[in-house]
PyMOL Python script that loads the backbone (N, CA, C, O; Angstrom):
from pymol import cmd

cmd.read_pdbstr("""\
ATOM      1  N   MET A   1      19.186 -12.534  16.302  1.00  0.00           N
ATOM      2  CA  MET A   1      19.913 -11.900  15.545  1.00  0.00           C
ATOM      3  C   MET A   1      18.382 -11.269  14.989  1.00  0.00           C
ATOM      4  O   MET A   1      17.989 -10.148  15.312  1.00  0.00           O
ATOM      5  N   PHE A   2      17.708 -12.086  14.212  1.00  0.00           N
ATOM      6  CA  PHE A   2      16.245 -11.450  14.045  1.00  0.00           C
ATOM      7  C   PHE A   2      15.274 -10.781  14.891  1.00  0.00           C
ATOM      8  O   PHE A   2      14.656  -9.739  14.674  1.00  0.00           O
ATOM      9  N   HIS A   3      15.246 -11.584  15.925  1.00  0.00           N
ATOM     10  CA  HIS A   3      14.311 -10.898  17.123  1.00  0.00           C
ATOM     11  C   HIS A   3      14.940  -9.625  17.220  1.00  0.00           C
ATOM     12  O   HIS A   3      14.235  -8.643  16.988  1.00  0.00           O
ATOM     13  N   HIS A   4      16.284  -9.440  17.558  1.00  0.00           N
ATOM     14  CA  HIS A   4      16.685  -8.283  17.884  1.00  0.00           C
ATOM     15  C   HIS A   4      16.567  -6.915  16.638  1.00  0.00           C
ATOM     16  O   HIS A   4      16.231  -5.749  16.841  1.00  0.00           O
ATOM     17  N   LEU A   5      16.914  -7.477  15.543  1.00  0.00           N
ATOM     18  CA  LEU A   5      16.366  -6.541  14.460  1.00  0.00           C
ATOM     19  C   LEU A   5      15.151  -6.178  14.966  1.00  0.00           C
ATOM     20  O   LEU A   5      15.014  -5.112  15.567  1.00  0.00           O
ATOM     21  N   MET A   6      14.124  -7.060  14.764  1.00  0.00           N
ATOM     22  CA  MET A   6      12.778  -6.839  14.692  1.00  0.00           C
ATOM     23  C   MET A   6      12.493  -5.629  16.019  1.00  0.00           C
ATOM     24  O   MET A   6      11.912  -4.578  15.746  1.00  0.00           O
ATOM     25  N   ASN A   7      12.880  -5.867  17.169  1.00  0.00           N
ATOM     26  CA  ASN A   7      12.683  -5.234  18.049  1.00  0.00           C
ATOM     27  C   ASN A   7      13.150  -3.700  17.706  1.00  0.00           C
ATOM     28  O   ASN A   7      12.372  -2.770  17.491  1.00  0.00           O
ATOM     29  N   ARG A   8      14.367  -3.636  17.701  1.00  0.00           N
ATOM     30  CA  ARG A   8      15.134  -2.418  16.974  1.00  0.00           C
ATOM     31  C   ARG A   8      14.318  -1.587  15.884  1.00  0.00           C
ATOM     32  O   ARG A   8      14.326  -0.356  15.907  1.00  0.00           O
ATOM     33  N   PHE A   9      13.574  -2.359  14.874  1.00  0.00           N
ATOM     34  CA  PHE A   9      12.591  -1.643  13.962  1.00  0.00           C
ATOM     35  C   PHE A   9      11.302  -1.303  14.523  1.00  0.00           C
ATOM     36  O   PHE A   9      10.561  -0.475  13.992  1.00  0.00           O
ATOM     37  N   ALA A  10      10.965  -2.050  15.799  1.00  0.00           N
ATOM     38  CA  ALA A  10       9.566  -1.630  16.399  1.00  0.00           C
ATOM     39  C   ALA A  10       9.917  -0.274  17.208  1.00  0.00           C
ATOM     40  O   ALA A  10       9.144   0.677  17.088  1.00  0.00           O
ATOM     41  N   VAL A  11      10.811  -0.185  17.849  1.00  0.00           N
ATOM     42  CA  VAL A  11      11.344   1.116  18.722  1.00  0.00           C
ATOM     43  C   VAL A  11      11.287   2.077  17.343  1.00  0.00           C
ATOM     44  O   VAL A  11      10.446   2.976  17.325  1.00  0.00           O
ATOM     45  N   PHE A  12      11.846   1.961  16.616  1.00  0.00           N
ATOM     46  CA  PHE A  12      12.199   2.826  15.325  1.00  0.00           C
ATOM     47  C   PHE A  12      10.642   3.758  14.645  1.00  0.00           C
ATOM     48  O   PHE A  12      10.540   4.925  14.266  1.00  0.00           O
ATOM     49  N   VAL A  13       9.611   2.645  14.720  1.00  0.00           N
ATOM     50  CA  VAL A  13       8.466   2.953  14.043  1.00  0.00           C
ATOM     51  C   VAL A  13       7.922   3.320  15.178  1.00  0.00           C
ATOM     52  O   VAL A  13       7.152   4.235  14.885  1.00  0.00           O
ATOM     53  N   VAL A  14       7.881   3.116  16.380  1.00  0.00           N
ATOM     54  CA  VAL A  14       6.827   3.787  17.585  1.00  0.00           C
ATOM     55  C   VAL A  14       7.414   4.918  17.721  1.00  0.00           C
ATOM     56  O   VAL A  14       6.780   5.745  18.376  1.00  0.00           O
ATOM     57  N   GLY A  15       8.729   5.332  17.195  1.00  0.00           N
ATOM     58  CA  GLY A  15       9.555   6.548  17.411  1.00  0.00           C
ATOM     59  C   GLY A  15       8.891   7.566  16.702  1.00  0.00           C
ATOM     60  O   GLY A  15       8.736   8.727  17.081  1.00  0.00           O
ATOM     61  N   LEU A  16       8.373   6.877  15.272  1.00  0.00           N
ATOM     62  CA  LEU A  16       8.530   7.658  14.464  1.00  0.00           C
ATOM     63  C   LEU A  16       6.737   8.330  14.409  1.00  0.00           C
ATOM     64  O   LEU A  16       6.359   9.452  14.074  1.00  0.00           O
ATOM     65  N   SER A  17       5.907   7.096  14.894  1.00  0.00           N
ATOM     66  CA  SER A  17       4.428   7.591  15.106  1.00  0.00           C
ATOM     67  C   SER A  17       3.892   8.023  16.160  1.00  0.00           C
ATOM     68  O   SER A  17       2.674   8.178  16.252  1.00  0.00           O
ATOM     69  N   THR A  18       4.992   8.364  17.410  1.00  0.00           N
ATOM     70  CA  THR A  18       4.387   9.253  18.542  1.00  0.00           C
ATOM     71  C   THR A  18       4.502  10.713  17.823  1.00  0.00           C
ATOM     72  O   THR A  18       5.409  11.110  17.091  1.00  0.00           O
ATOM     73  N   ASP A  19       2.973  11.599  18.365  1.00  0.00           N
ATOM     74  CA  ASP A  19       2.927  12.579  18.101  1.00  0.00           C
ATOM     75  C   ASP A  19       2.829  13.439  19.448  1.00  0.00           C
ATOM     76  O   ASP A  19       1.758  13.825  19.917  1.00  0.00           O
ATOM     77  N   ASP A  20       4.187  13.707  20.052  1.00  0.00           N
ATOM     78  CA  ASP A  20       4.168  14.251  21.026  1.00  0.00           C
ATOM     79  C   ASP A  20       4.398  16.084  20.842  1.00  0.00           C
ATOM     80  O   ASP A  20       5.469  16.553  20.457  1.00  0.00           O
ATOM     81  N   PRO A  21       3.559  16.680  21.088  1.00  0.00           N
ATOM     82  CA  PRO A  21       3.605  17.955  20.832  1.00  0.00           C
ATOM     83  C   PRO A  21       4.546  19.124  21.579  1.00  0.00           C
ATOM     84  O   PRO A  21       4.648  20.281  21.172  1.00  0.00           O
ATOM     85  N   ALA A  22       5.146  18.624  22.644  1.00  0.00           N
ATOM     86  CA  ALA A  22       6.131  19.299  23.588  1.00  0.00           C
ATOM     87  C   ALA A  22       7.399  19.055  22.945  1.00  0.00           C
ATOM     88  O   ALA A  22       8.291  19.903  22.948  1.00  0.00           O
ATOM     89  N   ARG A  23       7.546  17.593  22.233  1.00  0.00           N
ATOM     90  CA  ARG A  23       8.966  17.482  21.509  1.00  0.00           C
ATOM     91  C   ARG A  23       8.811  18.157  20.367  1.00  0.00           C
ATOM     92  O   ARG A  23       9.874  18.053  19.754  1.00  0.00           O
ATOM     93  N   ARG A  24       8.090  18.755  19.796  1.00  0.00           N
ATOM     94  CA  ARG A  24       8.111  19.472  18.235  1.00  0.00           C
ATOM     95  C   ARG A  24       8.170  21.314  18.779  1.00  0.00           C
ATOM     96  O   ARG A  24       8.488  22.330  18.161  1.00  0.00           O
ATOM     97  N   GLY A  25       7.658  21.062  20.319  1.00  0.00           N
ATOM     98  CA  GLY A  25       7.443  22.966  20.399  1.00  0.00           C
ATOM     99  C   GLY A  25       6.330  23.325  20.072  1.00  0.00           C
ATOM    100  O   GLY A  25       6.115  24.537  20.076  1.00  0.00           O
ATOM    101  N   GLU A  26       5.393  22.521  19.733  1.00  0.00           N
ATOM    102  CA  GLU A  26       4.252  23.243  19.346  1.00  0.00           C
ATOM    103  C   GLU A  26       3.000  22.543  19.889  1.00  0.00           C
ATOM    104  O   GLU A  26       3.072  21.589  20.663  1.00  0.00           O
ATOM    105  N   ARG A  27       1.789  23.092  19.421  1.00  0.00           N
ATOM    106  CA  ARG A  27       0.577  22.466  20.136  1.00  0.00           C
ATOM    107  C   ARG A  27      -0.091  21.698  18.487  1.00  0.00           C
ATOM    108  O   ARG A  27       0.216  21.988  17.331  1.00  0.00           O
ATOM    109  N   ARG A  28      -1.191  20.541  19.073  1.00  0.00           N
ATOM    110  CA  ARG A  28      -1.423  19.692  18.197  1.00  0.00           C
ATOM    111  C   ARG A  28      -2.640  20.814  17.230  1.00  0.00           C
ATOM    112  O   ARG A  28      -3.038  20.418  16.134  1.00  0.00           O
ATOM    113  N   GLY A  29      -3.050  21.983  17.712  1.00  0.00           N
ATOM    114  CA  GLY A  29      -4.148  22.638  16.687  1.00  0.00           C
ATOM    115  C   GLY A  29      -3.124  23.555  15.785  1.00  0.00           C
ATOM    116  O   GLY A  29      -3.668  24.128  14.841  1.00  0.00           O
ATOM    117  N   ASP A  30      -2.001  23.726  15.917  1.00  0.00           N
ATOM    118  CA  ASP A  30      -1.257  24.485  15.262  1.00  0.00           C
ATOM    119  C   ASP A  30      -0.956  24.314  13.941  1.00  0.00           C
ATOM    120  O   ASP A  30      -0.484  25.134  13.154  1.00  0.00           O
ATOM    121  N   ARG A  31      -1.319  23.001  13.739  1.00  0.00           N
ATOM    122  CA  ARG A  31      -1.170  22.106  12.582  1.00  0.00           C
ATOM    123  C   ARG A  31      -2.385  21.713  11.619  1.00  0.00           C
ATOM    124  O   ARG A  31      -2.761  20.544  11.699  1.00  0.00           O
ATOM    125  N   PRO A  32      -2.865  22.328  10.960  1.00  0.00           N
ATOM    126  CA  PRO A  32      -4.044  21.796  10.792  1.00  0.00           C
ATOM    127  C   PRO A  32      -3.800  20.697   9.416  1.00  0.00           C
ATOM    128  O   PRO A  32      -4.675  19.902   9.074  1.00  0.00           O
ATOM    129  N   ASP A  33      -2.868  20.780   8.929  1.00  0.00           N
ATOM    130  CA  ASP A  33      -2.500  19.912   7.839  1.00  0.00           C
ATOM    131  C   ASP A  33      -2.245  18.552   7.975  1.00  0.00           C
ATOM    132  O   ASP A  33      -2.280  17.698   7.089  1.00  0.00           O
ATOM    133  N   ARG A  34      -1.908  18.382   9.498  1.00  0.00           N
ATOM    134  CA  ARG A  34      -1.450  17.075  10.020  1.00  0.00           C
ATOM    135  C   ARG A  34      -2.779  16.130  10.402  1.00  0.00           C
ATOM    136  O   ARG A  34      -3.792  16.587  10.932  1.00  0.00           O
ATOM    137  N   GLY A  35      -2.596  14.801  10.053  1.00  0.00           N
ATOM    138  CA  GLY A  35      -4.087  13.957  10.273  1.00  0.00           C
ATOM    139  C   GLY A  35      -3.494  12.600   9.894  1.00  0.00           C
ATOM    140  O   GLY A  35      -2.315  12.248   9.852  1.00  0.00           O
ATOM    141  N   ASP A  36      -4.575  11.957   9.639  1.00  0.00           N
ATOM    142  CA  ASP A  36      -4.762  10.752   9.037  1.00  0.00           C
ATOM    143  C   ASP A  36      -4.363  10.534   7.695  1.00  0.00           C
ATOM    144  O   ASP A  36      -4.287  11.522   6.965  1.00  0.00           O
ATOM    145  N   VAL A  37      -4.089   9.391   7.236  1.00  0.00           N
ATOM    146  CA  VAL A  37      -3.881   9.051   5.869  1.00  0.00           C
ATOM    147  C   VAL A  37      -5.406   9.268   5.233  1.00  0.00           C
ATOM    148  O   VAL A  37      -6.481   8.905   5.712  1.00  0.00           O
ATOM    149  N   PRO A  38      -5.068  10.165   3.672  1.00  0.00           N
ATOM    150  CA  PRO A  38      -6.643  10.179   3.362  1.00  0.00           C
ATOM    151  C   PRO A  38      -7.240   8.471   3.206  1.00  0.00           C
ATOM    152  O   PRO A  38      -6.590   7.449   3.429  1.00  0.00           O
ATOM    153  N   GLY A  39      -8.416   8.562   2.836  1.00  0.00           N
ATOM    154  CA  GLY A  39      -8.604   7.133   2.538  1.00  0.00           C
ATOM    155  C   GLY A  39      -8.467   6.926   0.914  1.00  0.00           C
ATOM    156  O   GLY A  39      -8.079   5.803   0.592  1.00  0.00           O
ATOM    157  N   TRP A  40      -8.700   7.748  -0.040  1.00  0.00           N
ATOM    158  CA  TRP A  40      -8.039   7.167  -1.400  1.00  0.00           C
ATOM    159  C   TRP A  40      -6.633   7.073  -1.200  1.00  0.00           C
ATOM    160  O   TRP A  40      -6.051   6.833  -2.258  1.00  0.00           O
ATOM    161  N   VAL A  41      -5.868   7.181  -0.189  1.00  0.00           N
ATOM    162  CA  VAL A  41      -4.435   6.647  -0.607  1.00  0.00           C
ATOM    163  C   VAL A  41      -4.594   5.155  -0.275  1.00  0.00           C
ATOM    164  O   VAL A  41      -4.201   4.230  -0.987  1.00  0.00           O
ATOM    165  N   LEU A  42      -5.256   5.047   0.965  1.00  0.00           N
ATOM    166  CA  LEU A  42      -5.477   3.386   1.481  1.00  0.00           C
ATOM    167  C   LEU A  42      -6.319   2.839   0.411  1.00  0.00           C
ATOM    168  O   LEU A  42      -6.134   1.652   0.141  1.00  0.00           O
ATOM    169  N   ILE A  43      -7.003   3.337  -0.095  1.00  0.00           N
ATOM    170  CA  ILE A  43      -7.753   2.504  -1.405  1.00  0.00           C
ATOM    171  C   ILE A  43      -7.031   2.033  -2.401  1.00  0.00           C
ATOM    172  O   ILE A  43      -6.932   0.926  -2.931  1.00  0.00           O
ATOM    173  N   THR A  44      -6.397   3.378  -2.615  1.00  0.00           N
ATOM    174  CA  THR A  44      -5.170   2.929  -4.184  1.00  0.00           C
ATOM    175  C   THR A  44      -4.250   2.107  -3.829  1.00  0.00           C
ATOM    176  O   THR A  44      -3.792   1.384  -4.714  1.00  0.00           O
ATOM    177  N   LEU A  45      -3.639   1.962  -2.229  1.00  0.00           N
ATOM    178  CA  LEU A  45      -2.544   1.267  -1.886  1.00  0.00           C
ATOM    179  C   LEU A  45      -3.388  -0.561  -1.908  1.00  0.00           C
ATOM    180  O   LEU A  45      -2.936  -1.501  -2.562  1.00  0.00           O
ATOM    181  N   MET A  46      -4.277  -0.604  -1.277  1.00  0.00           N
ATOM    182  CA  MET A  46      -5.083  -1.552  -1.142  1.00  0.00           C
ATOM    183  C   MET A  46      -5.214  -2.430  -2.680  1.00  0.00           C
ATOM    184  O   MET A  46      -4.837  -3.589  -2.856  1.00  0.00           O
ATOM    185  N   THR A  47      -5.834  -1.557  -3.674  1.00  0.00           N
ATOM    186  CA  THR A  47      -6.061  -2.173  -4.833  1.00  0.00           C
ATOM    187  C   THR A  47      -5.021  -2.330  -5.397  1.00  0.00           C
ATOM    188  O   THR A  47      -5.241  -3.278  -6.151  1.00  0.00           O
ATOM    189  N   ALA A  48      -3.474  -1.849  -5.601  1.00  0.00           N
ATOM    190  CA  ALA A  48      -2.541  -2.413  -6.025  1.00  0.00           C
ATOM    191  C   ALA A  48      -2.043  -3.584  -5.699  1.00  0.00           C
ATOM    192  O   ALA A  48      -1.639  -4.418  -6.509  1.00  0.00           O
ATOM    193  N   GLY A  49      -2.051  -3.733  -4.110  1.00  0.00           N
ATOM    194  CA  GLY A  49      -2.078  -4.979  -3.693  1.00  0.00           C
ATOM    195  C   GLY A  49      -2.856  -5.965  -4.113  1.00  0.00           C
ATOM    196  O   GLY A  49      -2.279  -7.018  -4.387  1.00  0.00           O
ATOM    197  N   LEU A  50      -3.940  -5.919  -4.233  1.00  0.00           N
ATOM    198  CA  LEU A  50      -4.807  -6.651  -4.566  1.00  0.00           C
ATOM    199  C   LEU A  50      -4.444  -7.140  -6.290  1.00  0.00           C
ATOM    200  O   LEU A  50      -4.668  -8.304  -6.622  1.00  0.00           O
ATOM    201  N   VAL A  51      -3.989  -6.337  -7.097  1.00  0.00           N
ATOM    202  CA  VAL A  51      -3.709  -6.708  -8.166  1.00  0.00           C
ATOM    203  C   VAL A  51      -2.267  -7.454  -8.362  1.00  0.00           C
ATOM    204  O   VAL A  51      -2.062  -8.305  -9.228  1.00  0.00           O
ATOM    205  N   VAL A  52      -1.359  -7.021  -7.471  1.00  0.00           N
ATOM    206  CA  VAL A  52      -0.216  -7.918  -7.584  1.00  0.00           C
ATOM    207  C   VAL A  52      -0.587  -9.243  -6.938  1.00  0.00           C
ATOM    208  O   VAL A  52      -0.091 -10.232  -7.477  1.00  0.00           O
ATOM    209  N   ALA A  53      -1.342  -9.439  -5.920  1.00  0.00           N
ATOM    210  CA  ALA A  53      -1.617 -10.550  -5.415  1.00  0.00           C
ATOM    211  C   ALA A  53      -2.206 -11.713  -6.686  1.00  0.00           C
ATOM    212  O   ALA A  53      -1.695 -12.814  -6.888  1.00  0.00           O
ATOM    213  N   LEU A  54      -3.306 -11.181  -7.387  1.00  0.00           N
ATOM    214  CA  LEU A  54      -4.122 -11.564  -8.354  1.00  0.00           C
ATOM    215  C   LEU A  54      -3.155 -12.136  -9.148  1.00  0.00           C
ATOM    216  O   LEU A  54      -3.115 -13.346  -9.367  1.00  0.00           O
ATOM    217  N   TRP A  55      -2.119 -11.081  -9.734  1.00  0.00           N
ATOM    218  CA  TRP A  55      -1.295 -11.301 -11.097  1.00  0.00           C
ATOM    219  C   TRP A  55      -0.593 -12.459 -10.718  1.00  0.00           C
ATOM    220  O   TRP A  55      -0.494 -13.384 -11.525  1.00  0.00           O
ATOM    221  N   ALA A  56       0.077 -12.558  -9.216  1.00  0.00           N
ATOM    222  CA  ALA A  56       1.105 -13.257  -8.910  1.00  0.00           C
ATOM    223  C   ALA A  56       0.429 -14.719  -8.989  1.00  0.00           C
ATOM    224  O   ALA A  56       1.231 -15.596  -9.311  1.00  0.00           O
ATOM    225  N   LEU A  57      -0.735 -15.097  -8.785  1.00  0.00           N
ATOM    226  CA  LEU A  57      -1.623 -16.350  -8.075  1.00  0.00           C
ATOM    227  C   LEU A  57      -2.039 -16.849  -9.778  1.00  0.00           C
ATOM    228  O   LEU A  57      -1.956 -18.049 -10.040  1.00  0.00           O
ATOM    229  N   ALA A  58      -2.461 -15.902 -10.831  1.00  0.00           N
ATOM    230  CA  ALA A  58      -3.343 -16.082 -11.840  1.00  0.00           C
ATOM    231  C   ALA A  58      -2.721 -15.567 -12.702  1.00  0.00           C
ATOM    232  O   ALA A  58      -3.576 -15.073 -13.438  1.00  0.00           O
ATOM    233  N   GLY A  59      -1.517 -15.304 -13.197  1.00  0.00           N
ATOM    234  CA  GLY A  59      -0.562 -14.343 -14.213  1.00  0.00           C
ATOM    235  C   GLY A  59      -1.070 -15.445 -15.514  1.00  0.00           C
ATOM    236  O   GLY A  59      -1.938 -14.965 -16.242  1.00  0.00           O
ATOM    237  N   GLU A  60      -0.713 -16.534 -15.779  1.00  0.00           N
ATOM    238  CA  GLU A  60      -0.565 -16.750 -16.807  1.00  0.00           C
ATOM    239  C   GLU A  60      -2.043 -17.147 -17.297  1.00  0.00           C
ATOM    240  O   GLU A  60      -2.294 -17.149 -18.502  1.00  0.00           O
ATOM    241  N   ALA A  61      -3.117 -17.517 -16.242  1.00  0.00           N
ATOM    242  CA  ALA A  61      -4.415 -17.498 -16.917  1.00  0.00           C
ATOM    243  C   ALA A  61      -5.129 -16.111 -17.071  1.00  0.00           C
ATOM    244  O   ALA A  61      -6.227 -16.049 -17.625  1.00  0.00           O
ATOM    245  N   PHE A  62      -4.537 -15.062 -16.606  1.00  0.00           N
ATOM    246  CA  PHE A  62      -5.258 -13.933 -17.060  1.00  0.00           C
ATOM    247  C   PHE A  62      -4.759 -13.456 -18.425  1.00  0.00           C
ATOM    248  O   PHE A  62      -5.382 -12.663 -19.130  1.00  0.00           O
ATOM    249  N   THR A  63      -3.493 -14.050 -18.759  1.00  0.00           N
ATOM    250  CA  THR A  63      -2.600 -13.728 -20.311  1.00  0.00           C
ATOM    251  C   THR A  63      -3.450 -14.430 -21.136  1.00  0.00           C
ATOM    252  O   THR A  63      -3.971 -13.847 -22.087  1.00  0.00           O
ATOM    253  N   SER A  64      -3.720 -15.860 -20.869  1.00  0.00           N
ATOM    254  CA  SER A  64      -4.358 -16.594 -21.834  1.00  0.00           C
ATOM    255  C   SER A  64      -5.811 -16.341 -22.221  1.00  0.00           C
ATOM    256  O   SER A  64      -6.300 -16.564 -23.328  1.00  0.00           O
ATOM    257  N   MET A  65      -6.347 -15.911 -21.296  1.00  0.00           N
ATOM    258  CA  MET A  65      -7.694 -15.324 -21.296  1.00  0.00           C
ATOM    259  C   MET A  65      -7.716 -14.326 -22.279  1.00  0.00           C
ATOM    260  O   MET A  65      -8.513 -14.321 -23.217  1.00  0.00           O
ATOM    261  N   PHE A  66      -6.462 -13.100 -21.989  1.00  0.00           N
ATOM    262  CA  PHE A  66      -6.552 -12.015 -23.059  1.00  0.00           C
ATOM    263  C   PHE A  66      -6.436 -12.285 -24.226  1.00  0.00           C
ATOM    264  O   PHE A  66      -7.188 -11.839 -25.093  1.00  0.00           O
ATOM    265  N   GLN A  67      -5.379 -13.135 -24.459  1.00  0.00           N
ATOM    266  CA  GLN A  67      -5.001 -13.659 -25.783  1.00  0.00           C
ATOM    267  C   GLN A  67      -6.289 -14.417 -26.867  1.00  0.00           C
ATOM    268  O   GLN A  67      -6.395 -14.393 -28.093  1.00  0.00           O
ATOM    269  N   ASP A  68      -7.079 -15.006 -25.892  1.00  0.00           N
ATOM    270  CA  ASP A  68      -8.406 -15.876 -26.697  1.00  0.00           C
ATOM    271  C   ASP A  68      -9.397 -14.923 -26.807  1.00  0.00           C
ATOM    272  O   ASP A  68     -10.252 -15.120 -27.671  1.00  0.00           O
ATOM    273  N   ALA A  69      -9.489 -13.702 -25.962  1.00  0.00           N
ATOM    274  CA  ALA A  69     -10.400 -12.582 -26.378  1.00  0.00           C
ATOM    275  C   ALA A  69      -9.777 -11.744 -27.455  1.00  0.00           C
ATOM    276  O   ALA A  69     -10.599 -11.108 -28.114  1.00  0.00           O
ATOM    277  N   MET A  70      -8.398 -11.579 -27.822  1.00  0.00           N
ATOM    278  CA  MET A  70      -8.063 -10.782 -28.652  1.00  0.00           C
ATOM    279  C   MET A  70      -8.328 -11.655 -29.929  1.00  0.00           C
ATOM    280  O   MET A  70      -9.030 -11.173 -30.817  1.00  0.00           O
ATOM    281  N   ASN A  71      -7.789 -12.952 -30.071  1.00  0.00           N
ATOM    282  CA  ASN A  71      -8.113 -13.707 -31.201  1.00  0.00           C
ATOM    283  C   ASN A  71      -9.504 -13.969 -31.842  1.00  0.00           C
ATOM    284  O   ASN A  71      -9.797 -14.033 -33.036  1.00  0.00           O
ATOM    285  N   LYS A  72     -10.226 -14.095 -30.823  1.00  0.00           N
ATOM    286  CA  LYS A  72     -12.101 -14.011 -31.085  1.00  0.00           C
ATOM    287  C   LYS A  72     -12.038 -12.590 -31.866  1.00  0.00           C
ATOM    288  O   LYS A  72     -12.326 -12.643 -33.062  1.00  0.00           O
ATOM    289  N   VAL A  73     -11.684 -11.290 -31.310  1.00  0.00           N
ATOM    290  CA  VAL A  73     -12.179 -10.139 -32.014  1.00  0.00           C
ATOM    291  C   VAL A  73     -11.243 -10.119 -33.191  1.00  0.00           C
ATOM    292  O   VAL A  73     -11.816  -9.733 -34.210  1.00  0.00           O
ATOM    293  N   ARG A  74      -9.918 -10.433 -33.365  1.00  0.00           N
ATOM    294  CA  ARG A  74      -9.394 -10.625 -34.713  1.00  0.00           C
ATOM    295  C   ARG A  74     -10.188 -11.515 -35.808  1.00  0.00           C
ATOM    296  O   ARG A  74     -10.297 -11.247 -37.004  1.00  0.00           O
ATOM    297  N   GLY A  75     -10.694 -12.586 -35.155  1.00  0.00           N
ATOM    298  CA  GLY A  75     -11.421 -13.667 -36.089  1.00  0.00           C
ATOM    299  C   GLY A  75     -12.838 -12.874 -36.560  1.00  0.00           C
ATOM    300  O   GLY A  75     -13.192 -12.778 -37.736  1.00  0.00           O
ATOM    301  N   ALA A  76     -13.477 -12.399 -35.560  1.00  0.00           N
ATOM    302  CA  ALA A  76     -14.777 -11.740 -36.126  1.00  0.00           C
ATOM    303  C   ALA A  76     -14.623 -10.617 -36.665  1.00  0.00           C
ATOM    304  O   ALA A  76     -15.724 -10.245 -37.072  1.00  0.00           O
ATOM    305  N   GLY A  77     -13.691  -9.738 -36.925  1.00  0.00           N
ATOM    306  CA  GLY A  77     -13.552  -8.813 -38.024  1.00  0.00           C
ATOM    307  C   GLY A  77     -13.291  -9.139 -39.223  1.00  0.00           C
ATOM    308  O   GLY A  77     -13.193  -8.272 -40.091  1.00  0.00           O
TER     309      GLY A  77
END
""", "prot")
cmd.dss("prot")
cmd.show_as("cartoon", "prot")
cmd.util.cbc("prot")
cmd.orient("prot")
């Protein structure tokens, strides 16, 4: 069941990613706005993924470090 679902998903993704100009009835050069994903989008998504992964692994440590830092700031003032 899982393999069948994954095969159908792969066919769907490949169908979405094909850039067949004949299917659309236009040439590749007709759409200058078509192209790769901009680098800033990939950097943003990867950064968000790293933040989520780090927070999942060390969320309690980050929270305690922040609380300790805030307590030190309050105590110094």
